[in-house]
DSSP file (Angstrom, degrees, kcal/mol; ACC not computed):
  #  RESIDUE AA STRUCTURE BP1 BP2  ACC     N-H-->O    O-->H-N    N-H-->O    O-->H-N    TCO  KAPPA ALPHA  PHI   PSI    X-CA   Y-CA   Z-CA
    1    1 A X              0   0    0      0, 0.0     2,-0.2     0, 0.0     0, 0.0   0.000 360.0 360.0 360.0 133.9    3.7   21.5   -7.0
    2    2 A X        -     0   0    0      1,-0.1     2,-0.2     3,-0.0     3,-0.0  -0.493 360.0-127.2 -74.2 142.0    1.7   18.5   -5.8
    3    3 A X        -     0   0    0     -2,-0.2    33,-0.2     1,-0.1    32,-0.1  -0.630  34.9 -93.0 -86.7 148.5    3.6   15.3   -5.2
    4    4 A X  E     -a   36   0A   0     31,-0.6    33,-2.8    -2,-0.2     2,-0.6  -0.334  35.0-125.7 -65.5 141.4    2.5   12.1   -7.0
    5    5 A X  E     -a   37   0A   0     62,-0.2    64,-2.0    31,-0.2    65,-2.0  -0.783  23.7-162.1 -87.3 121.2    0.1    9.9   -5.0
    6    6 A X  E     -ab  38  70A   0     31,-3.3    33,-2.4    -2,-0.6     2,-0.5  -0.923   3.4-159.1-107.4 122.5    1.4    6.3   -4.7
    7    7 A X  E     -ab  39  71A   0     63,-3.3    65,-3.4    -2,-0.5     2,-0.5  -0.896   5.3-164.9-106.4 126.1   -1.2    3.7   -3.7
    8    8 A X  E     -ab  40  72A   0     31,-2.6    33,-2.7    -2,-0.5     2,-0.5  -0.955  16.7-141.3-107.8 123.1   -0.2    0.3   -2.3
    9    9 A X  E     -a   41   0A   0     63,-2.5    65,-0.4    -2,-0.5     2,-0.3  -0.730  18.6-169.0 -89.2 125.7   -3.0   -2.3   -2.3
   10   10 A X  E     +a   42   0A   0     31,-3.2    33,-2.7    -2,-0.5    34,-0.3  -0.824  10.1 168.3-112.6 156.0   -3.1   -4.5    0.8
   11   11 A X    >   -     0   0    0     -2,-0.3     3,-1.0    31,-0.2    37,-0.1  -0.951  44.2 -67.6-156.0 163.8   -5.2   -7.7    1.1
   12   12 A X  T 3  S+     0   0    0     -2,-0.3    65,-0.2     1,-0.2    38,-0.2  -0.373 119.5  23.0 -62.8 143.3   -5.6  -10.7    3.5
   13   13 A X  T 3  S+     0   0    0     36,-3.7    37,-0.2     1,-0.2    -1,-0.2   0.787  90.8 169.2  65.3  33.6   -2.7  -13.1    3.5
   14   14 A X    <   -     0   0    0     -3,-1.0     2,-0.7    35,-0.5    37,-0.6  -0.339  39.9-111.1 -71.5 156.9   -0.4  -10.3    2.2
   15   15 A X     >  -     0   0    0      1,-0.2     4,-2.3    35,-0.1     5,-0.3  -0.805  17.7-154.1 -87.0 115.1    3.4  -10.6    2.1
   16   16 A X  H  > S+     0   0    0     -2,-0.7     4,-1.8     1,-0.2    -1,-0.2   0.893  95.0  49.6 -56.3 -39.9    5.0   -8.4    4.7
   17   17 A X  H  > S+     0   0    0      1,-0.2     4,-1.7     2,-0.2    -1,-0.2   0.971 112.8  44.4 -64.2 -52.3    8.2   -8.2    2.7
   18   18 A X  H  > S+     0   0    0      1,-0.2     4,-0.7     2,-0.2    -1,-0.2   0.822 115.6  48.4 -65.9 -28.8    6.6   -7.4   -0.6
   19   19 A X  H  X S+     0   0    0     -4,-2.3     4,-0.9     1,-0.2    -1,-0.2   0.823 108.8  53.9 -78.1 -29.4    4.3   -4.8    1.0
   20   20 A X  H  X S+     0   0    0     -4,-1.8     4,-2.1    -5,-0.3     5,-0.2   0.840  95.1  67.6 -73.0 -32.7    7.2   -3.2    2.9
   21   21 A X  H  X S+     0   0    0     -4,-1.7     4,-2.3     1,-0.2     5,-0.2   0.907 102.2  44.6 -61.7 -43.9    9.4   -2.6   -0.2
   22   22 A X  H  X S+     0   0    0     -4,-0.7     4,-2.8     1,-0.2    -1,-0.2   0.852 111.9  54.7 -67.0 -30.9    7.1    0.1   -1.8
   23   23 A X  H  X S+     0   0    0     -4,-0.9     4,-0.8     2,-0.2    -2,-0.2   0.849 111.1  44.8 -68.0 -35.1    6.7    1.7    1.6
   24   24 A X  H  < S+     0   0    0     -4,-2.1    -2,-0.2     2,-0.2    -1,-0.2   0.923 118.0  43.3 -72.2 -45.4   10.5    2.0    1.9
   25   25 A X  H  < S+     0   0    0     -4,-2.3     4,-0.2     1,-0.2    -2,-0.2   0.919 126.6  29.1 -66.2 -48.5   11.0    3.3   -1.7
   26   26 A X  H  < S+     0   0    0     -4,-2.8    -1,-0.2    -5,-0.2    10,-0.2   0.423 103.3  95.2 -99.6   1.0    8.1    5.7   -1.8
   27   27 A X  S  < S-     0   0    0     -4,-0.8     2,-2.0    -5,-0.2     3,-0.3   0.071 100.8 -56.9 -74.0-169.0    8.0    6.6    1.9
   28   28 A X        +     0   0    0      1,-0.2    -1,-0.1     6,-0.1     3,-0.1  -0.504  66.6 155.8 -78.0  78.8    9.7    9.6    3.5
   29   29 A X  S    S+     0   0    0     -2,-2.0     2,-0.7     1,-0.2    -1,-0.2   0.890  71.6  45.9 -70.7 -39.3   13.3    8.9    2.4
   30   30 A X  S >  S-     0   0    0      3,-0.5     3,-1.5    -3,-0.3    -1,-0.2  -0.899  73.6-160.6-107.0 110.6   14.2   12.6    2.7
   31   31 A X  T 3  S+     0   0    0     -2,-0.7    -1,-0.1     1,-0.3     3,-0.1   0.741  90.7  46.8 -66.8 -20.6   12.9   14.0    5.9
   32   32 A X  T 3  S+     0   0    0      1,-0.2     2,-0.4    -3,-0.1    -1,-0.3   0.504 114.9  46.0 -96.9  -3.0   13.1   17.6    4.6
   33   33 A X    <   -     0   0    0     -3,-1.5     2,-0.6     0, 0.0    -3,-0.5  -0.971  69.3-145.8-142.6 120.7   11.5   17.0    1.2
   34   34 A X        +     0   0    0     -2,-0.4     3,-0.1     1,-0.2    -6,-0.1  -0.782  21.9 170.2 -88.4 119.3    8.3   15.1    0.4
   35   35 A X        +     0   0    0     -2,-0.6   -31,-0.6     1,-0.2     2,-0.3   0.741  65.8  14.4 -97.6 -27.0    8.7   13.3   -3.0
   36   36 A X  E     -a    4   0A   0    -10,-0.2     2,-0.6   -33,-0.2    -1,-0.2  -0.965  63.8-130.0-143.8 155.5    5.6   11.1   -2.9
   37   37 A X  E     -a    5   0A   0    -33,-2.8   -31,-3.3    -2,-0.3     2,-0.5  -0.966  32.3-160.1-106.5 116.7    2.4   10.8   -1.0
   38   38 A X  E     +a    6   0A   0     -2,-0.6     2,-0.4   -33,-0.2   -31,-0.2  -0.841  14.5 173.5-104.5 130.7    2.1    7.1    0.0
   39   39 A X  E     -a    7   0A   0    -33,-2.4   -31,-2.6    -2,-0.5     2,-0.5  -0.996  25.9-136.1-136.7 143.3   -1.2    5.6    1.0
   40   40 A X  E     -a    8   0A   0     -2,-0.4    20,-0.4   -33,-0.2     2,-0.4  -0.858  20.5-162.2 -97.4 128.8   -2.3    2.0    1.8
   41   41 A X  E     -a    9   0A   0    -33,-2.7   -31,-3.2    -2,-0.5     2,-0.4  -0.930  12.3-134.4-113.1 135.8   -5.6    0.9    0.2
   42   42 A X  E     -ac  10  61A   0     18,-3.3    20,-1.2    -2,-0.4   -31,-0.2  -0.749  10.8-163.6 -96.1 132.3   -7.5   -2.1    1.4
   43   43 A X  S    S+     0   0    0    -33,-2.7     2,-0.3    -2,-0.4   -32,-0.2   0.734  84.9  28.6 -81.0 -23.9   -8.9   -4.7   -1.0
   44   44 A X  S    S-     0   0    0    -34,-0.3     2,-0.2     2,-0.2   -34,-0.1  -0.899  91.7-104.4-130.4 161.6  -11.1   -6.0    1.8
   45   45 A X  S    S+     0   0    0     -2,-0.3    14,-0.1    12,-0.1    -2,-0.1  -0.472  78.2  24.7 -84.0 158.8  -12.7   -4.4    4.9
   46   46 A X  S    S-     0   0    0     12,-0.2    12,-0.4    -2,-0.2    -2,-0.2  -0.213 110.5 -20.7  83.3-176.8  -11.4   -4.9    8.4
   47   47 A X        -     0   0    0     10,-0.1     2,-0.5     8,-0.1    10,-0.2  -0.406  62.8-143.1 -66.2 137.6   -8.0   -5.8    9.6
   48   48 A X  E     -D   56   0B   0      8,-3.7     8,-2.5    -2,-0.1     2,-0.4  -0.896  17.6-153.4-104.8 131.0   -5.9   -7.5    6.9
   49   49 A X  E     -D   55   0B   0     -2,-0.5   -36,-3.7     6,-0.2   -35,-0.5  -0.850   6.9-145.9-111.8 137.4   -3.7  -10.4    8.2
   50   50 A X    >   -     0   0    0      4,-2.9     3,-1.3    -2,-0.4   -35,-0.1  -0.488  34.1-109.8 -85.3 168.3   -0.5  -11.8    6.8
   51   51 A X  T 3  S+     0   0    0    -37,-0.6    -1,-0.1     1,-0.2   -36,-0.1   0.733 120.0  59.2 -66.0 -20.0    0.3  -15.5    7.2
   52   52 A X  T 3  S-     0   0    0      2,-0.1    -1,-0.2     1,-0.0   -37,-0.0   0.460 123.8-101.9 -90.5  -0.9    3.0  -14.4    9.7
   53   53 A X  S <  S+     0   0    0     -3,-1.3     2,-0.2     1,-0.3    -2,-0.1   0.476  74.5 137.7  98.7   1.5    0.5  -12.7   12.0
   54   54 A X        -     0   0    0      1,-0.0    -4,-2.9    -5,-0.0     2,-0.4  -0.538  38.8-149.1 -81.6 152.6    1.0   -9.1   11.1
   55   55 A X  E     -D   49   0B   0     -6,-0.2     2,-0.4    -2,-0.2    -6,-0.2  -0.959  15.6-177.5-126.5 139.1   -2.1   -6.9   10.7
   56   56 A X  E     -D   48   0B   0     -8,-2.5    -8,-3.7    -2,-0.4     2,-0.4  -0.987   3.5-174.2-132.5 143.5   -2.8   -3.9    8.5
   57   57 A X        -     0   0    0     -2,-0.4     2,-0.4   -10,-0.2   -10,-0.1  -0.993   2.8-178.5-142.5 133.8   -5.9   -1.8    8.5
   58   58 A X        -     0   0    0     -2,-0.4   -12,-0.2   -12,-0.4   -17,-0.1  -0.978  28.1-151.9-132.1 145.4   -6.8    1.0    6.1
   59   59 A X  S    S+     0   0    0     -2,-0.4     2,-0.5   -19,-0.1   -18,-0.1   0.428  78.4  90.8 -87.8  -0.7   -9.8    3.3    5.8
   60   60 A X        -     0   0    0    -20,-0.4   -18,-3.3     2,-0.0     2,-0.2  -0.852  64.3-157.0-102.0 127.5   -9.1    3.7    2.1
   61   61 A X  B >   -c   42   0A   0     -2,-0.5     3,-2.2   -20,-0.2   -18,-0.2  -0.611  31.2-109.8-103.2 163.7  -10.8    1.2   -0.3
   62   62 A X  G >  S+     0   0    0    -20,-1.2     3,-1.5     1,-0.3     4,-0.2   0.656 111.7  75.9 -65.0 -13.7   -9.7    0.2   -3.8
   63   63 A X  G 3  S+     0   0    0      1,-0.3     3,-0.4     2,-0.1    -1,-0.3   0.746  92.6  55.1 -66.3 -21.7  -12.7    2.1   -5.1
   64   64 A X  G X  S+     0   0    0     -3,-2.2     3,-1.7     1,-0.2     4,-0.3   0.379  76.0 101.8 -90.7   1.4  -10.7    5.2   -4.4
   65   65 A X  G X   +     0   0    0     -3,-1.5     3,-1.6     1,-0.3    -1,-0.2   0.685  59.4  80.6 -63.8 -17.4   -7.7    4.1   -6.5
   66   66 A X  G 3  S+     0   0    0     -3,-0.4    -1,-0.3     1,-0.3    -2,-0.1   0.719  86.0  60.4 -61.1 -20.8   -8.6    6.4   -9.4
   67   67 A X  G <  S+     0   0    0     -3,-1.7    -1,-0.3     2,-0.0   -62,-0.2   0.722  86.7 100.6 -77.9 -21.4   -7.1    9.3   -7.6
   68   68 A X    <   -     0   0    0     -3,-1.6   -62,-0.2    -4,-0.3     3,-0.1  -0.365  57.4-160.0 -76.7 143.6   -3.7    7.6   -7.5
   69   69 A X  S    S+     0   0    0    -64,-2.0     2,-0.4     1,-0.3   -63,-0.2   0.801  87.6  26.5 -84.7 -31.8   -0.9    8.5   -9.9
   70   70 A X  E     -b    6   0A   0    -65,-2.0   -63,-3.3     2,-0.0     2,-0.5  -0.998  70.0-163.6-133.3 129.4    0.9    5.2   -9.3
   71   71 A X  E     -b    7   0A   0     -2,-0.4     2,-0.5   -65,-0.2   -63,-0.2  -0.951   6.5-169.3-117.6 126.9   -0.8    1.9   -8.1
   72   72 A X  E     -b    8   0A   0    -65,-3.4   -63,-2.5    -2,-0.5     2,-0.7  -0.968  14.0-174.6-119.0 122.9    1.3   -0.9   -6.7
   73   73 A X        -     0   0    0     -2,-0.5   -63,-0.1   -65,-0.2   -65,-0.1  -0.899  14.4-166.8-105.3  95.2    0.0   -4.4   -6.1
   74   74 A X        -     0   0    0     -2,-0.7     2,-0.3   -65,-0.4    -1,-0.1   0.677  61.2 -28.7 -65.6 -20.4    3.0   -5.9   -4.4
   75   75 A X        -     0   0    0     -3,-0.1     2,-0.3   -56,-0.0    -1,-0.1  -0.937  60.5-130.8-171.6 177.5    2.0   -9.5   -4.6
   76   76 A X        -     0   0    0     -2,-0.3     3,-0.3     1,-0.1   -63,-0.1  -0.995  18.2-126.5-145.4 150.0   -1.3  -11.5   -4.6
   77   77 A X  S    S+     0   0    0     -2,-0.3     2,-0.3     1,-0.3    -1,-0.1   0.765 101.6  27.1 -68.5 -26.0   -2.4  -14.4   -2.6
   78   78 A X        -     0   0    0      1,-0.1    -1,-0.3    -3,-0.0    -3,-0.0  -0.847  63.3-164.9-140.7 100.5   -3.3  -16.6   -5.6
   79   79 A X              0   0    0     -2,-0.3    -1,-0.1     1,-0.3    -2,-0.1   0.756 360.0 360.0 -55.9 -26.7   -1.5  -15.9   -8.9
   80   80 A X              0   0    0      0, 0.0    -1,-0.3     0, 0.0     0, 0.0   0.461 360.0 360.0 -72.4 360.0   -4.1  -17.9  -10.9
């Protein structure tokens, strides 16, 4: 049986805390059993930087999100 694909959307000025929570929850909690397939999708190309200086880079773009069973946007840089 295929496991659900969980997509976490990353973007420039991302919050490291908010981005890490879905990775912890949907990551490999049980090392002997895979419950989810977790992938990071980039809203922009190139390295994505947090305000704290952390960098994330993904080869997956948001155009590919249609494949995901669950999509998580952990925060956004401008709520308006």
